[in-house]
N, C-alpha and C positions, 0 to 999 in steps of 0.2 A: 099738779101733774095732769096732763091732758088725757082724756079718755082714749083708750085704744081697743080696737076690736081684734080679738084673736081669731085666726082663720079656721083653725081646726083643733080638735083635742087629741092630736097625735104628735109624737115627738121623735126626732132623730138625734137629739143631743141630750146628755144627762149631766147634771151638776151636783157636786157636793161641796158645800161652803162651811167654813168655821166662823162663827161670830164670837169674837173674844171680848169679854166684858169685865167691868170692875164694879164692885158694890159701891153705892153712893156713900154709905156710912156703915160702921160696925154696930155691934150690939144685937144683931138678929141671927137666928139660926134657920136652917131650912132642912126639910126632910131629905134624906140622901138620894132617893129616886124621885124625880120631879117631872117625869115625862109628860104627864097630863097637864101640869101647871105650865110647863114650857110651851106646849102646843097651844093652850088657850091664850097665853100671853103673846105668843108670836102672831096668832091670828088677830088678836086685838090690836097689836101694833100695825099689822097690815091694813086692817079696816081704817085706821086713822091716817096712815101715811101713804097707802097705795090702794085706793078703792078698786082699781081695775083688777089687781091680783085677788083682792078679797072676793070679788064677784065670781071670778073663775074658780077659786078654791071652794066657794059655796056651791057652785054648779057641779063641780067635780068631787064633792065630798065622798061619795061612795067609791070613787076610783083612787082616792088618796094621791093627789097630785104632788103632795109635799110630805116628807117625813121630818120629824124633829127628834133630837136626842133629849135625854135628861140633861140637866145642868151638870157639866163635868168639873169636878173639884180637882185642884192641883195636889192630889194625895196618891199614895201608892195603891195599886189595884186591890191588894189584899185588905187594906184598911177600908176601902170603899165597899168591897163585897161584904165585909163583916157589918159595916154600918147599915147597908141595905137589908141584910137578913134580919137585923134586930131593930130596924127602923130608928136608928139613933140619929137624932137631928144634929146637924153639923153647923158650926159658926162660919159666917162669911166675913172675910177680912178685906177692908178697902185697898190694902196694898197688894193684893194678889189678883191674878187673872183667872177668870172662869170661862168656860167655853160651851157653846151650844153648836151642834152640827145640824145643818139643814140640807136636805137633798131635794132637787127639783126634777120631776119626771116629765115635765112639759117644757120644752126648750124656749117657747115664747114667753114663759114666765120670767126667765132670767133677766132680760133687758129691763123689764118693769121693776123687778126687785132691785136690780143694780141702781137704777135711777132713783128709787126711793131711798136706798142706803146712802147714795152720794148726796142726796138732798139733806140727809142728816149730817150736816157739816161738822165734822169732828175737829176741824181747825179753828172753829169759832168757840170762844171761851164760854158763851152762854150755852151753846149746844153741848159742850163737854159736861155741863152740869145738868143737862136735861135727861131725865130717866128714859132709857130706851126700852126696858122690859121690867115689868113688875111681877115678882114671884113672891106670893104671900105678902109679908110686910117689907120685903127687901126690894129696893129699887136698884137696877143695874144700868151702868153707863156703857155705851158701845165704845170700844177702843179701836177695833179694826175688823174688817170682813176679809176673809182669806179664801181664795179659790185654789191656789197651789202652794203647797208647803210639804216638801219631801220628808221633813222631820216627823210630821204628824202621821203620815200615811192614811189619813182619814178624809182628805179632801181631794178635789180634782175634777176634771171634766173630760168627757169622751163622747164620741159619736157612735151610733149603732154600727156604722160602716167600719169604724176603727176596731170595735169589738169583734165583728165578724172576721176581719182580716187577721186580727191577732190569733183567733182560734184556728183559722185555716193555715197559719204558719207554724203551729205546734207540730213537733215531730210525731210521726205515727209509731205504733208499736202494739204489741199484744195487750199490754196493761198500761193505763195512764192513771197515776195517782192524783187525787184532788183533796186538798186539806182546806176546810172551812173553819174560821174562827168565829164563834158566836160571842161577841164582845159584851153585849147586854142581854138581859134576860130574854130568852126565846122560848116560845111554846106554840102549839097549834090547837085551835079550837076545833075539836073533832066530834063527829056524830056519825052513827051508822045510817047511811042513806037508804038502806033497804027497809029499815023499820026504826021506830022510835021507842022501843021497849026500855032500853037502858039509859036513854038520854044522852047528853053530850059530856065530853070530858076534855081536859087539857093534856095533850101528849107531852111526855117528859123526855123524849129521845128524838134526835134528828134523823129519823128514818128517811131514806130517799123518796119513798112514795108520799111522804108528807110534804116534802120540800119542792120537788121539781115540777110536778103537775100544777101546783099553785103558782110557781114562778112562770110557767108556760102561759097560764091565764093572764098574768100581769103583763107579760111581754106582748101578747096579742091585743091587750087593751090599749097599750101606749104606742106600739110601733106603727108607723105608716104602712100602707098596703105593700110597698116593695120589700119590706122586711118582715111583716107579720107572718107570711106564709112559710118562712124558713124554720119556724118552730112548730113541731107537730106533737101536740099533747098525747094523742093516742099512741103514737110510736114510742114516746118517752115512757109512758106508763107500762107498755108491754115489755120494753127493754128492762125496766126495773123489776117487774114481776117475774121475768125470766132469769133474774139474778145476773144481768149484765153489769149491774152496779152493786157492790157490797161494801159494808163497813169493814175496814181493814184494821184500824187502830183508833183510839180516842183518848182524850183527857178531859172528860166531862164531869160536872158536878151539879147536883140539884141545887136550886137557888130560889130565893123568893124576894120580892120587893113589895112595898106598900104604896098604892096610889092614895089619893086623898080620901077615898071612901071605901076602899077594899084592898085586901091583900091579893097577890098574884104569884103563883108558883110556876116554875119553869126550869131551865138549865142554862149554864154558861160553859165555855171551854172550847176545845177544838175536836174535830172529828176528821179522820182521813178515810176517804173512799177509794176503792179501786174500780176503774171503769174498763171493762174488757172490750176488745175490738169487735165491732159489729160487722155484719156482712152486707148491710144495706148499701146500695150503690149511690154515688153522687151524680145528680143530674142538674140541668139548668133550673128545673122546677124545684128540686130539693138539693141545694148546694152544700148542705151540711149533713154528715152522718148523725145518727142519734147520739153517739158519744160526743161529738162536737157541739150538738145542740145543748147538752147538759153542761158542758164546760162554758159555753156562752152564757147560759142562764146563771151559772155560779158567779160570773163577773158582773152580770146585770144586777145581782143581789146586793152588790156594794152600794148601789143607789136606791134600790127598791126596798131593801130590808127583806127579812124572811119571817113568815108566820103572823102571829097575832099582835095587834096594836102597834104596828110599825110607825104610825104617825105620832105615837106618844112615847117613843124612846125604846121600845122593845125591838128585838130582832136585828140589831146592828151587826152586820156580817161583812167579812172580807175573805178573799182567797189568800192563803199563805203558801209560799213556795220558798223553801230554804229559810224560813223564819221571817220573810218579808212578803208584803202584798204583791201578788203577781200582776 
């Protein structure tokens, strides 16, 4: 693969891919939550197969240009949650397909990753027996890489312009409901910024003040200048503090997973918020109301994740509307 220079660390297009894989052989088990293993294995594959991407991921490590899910087993969600809570290791079977979700927040990474994946020629018999990813003792073979699949509702691609236009087309009204699904363990690493008396803690509830100022920061990190200014963190924080956004309903439960060297607590489930109409005017310099900004960030979270350790499988989030992703 030829060396490629990426022009800037800003993005106008977002990607969510599914990598479907099959174990090379049976007889091995894997911990039910493997986000840190998947992240390390994916980066290792990238270093070997696509050094350009590896270099940019290294340079952008603090900005989390990529998120990785834990390995997704073909099992009912209730069984997976129970296995995660108890850290019950699960067998991998060669006849079944397992999935990893990858999101890219820098659009110039996609053609490089696509080229590397296509170079992994799955039509070649030798390549089909070549391990694509190593998780613990288990080698996984790549079956396919998927960008669009309506059945899964966890992959796709969009541009920032498309997201903005979608939000601007939503009907207005006094109250707008917003339901978020927290599909994998989610939490927020919190500390009191005014003093350090009590130390930090992991928040166990999806309070709006935990979610949207953080998403505003991420948007401004990745959006090019023509889009960065439409998100105003201070305005969002004040709107939330004034109770412009409240929790209306929820189906949440505390949850825990085990990384390779430590346990982690958090929550999973769904939460519905009500966003009340604000009086802030729309101008060419500020084309979105504060409520529209929050709805935009909620859709951005599908690609960026929410909260702590999103690069390692936590904080996988999507907007639900009528039981389907909006």
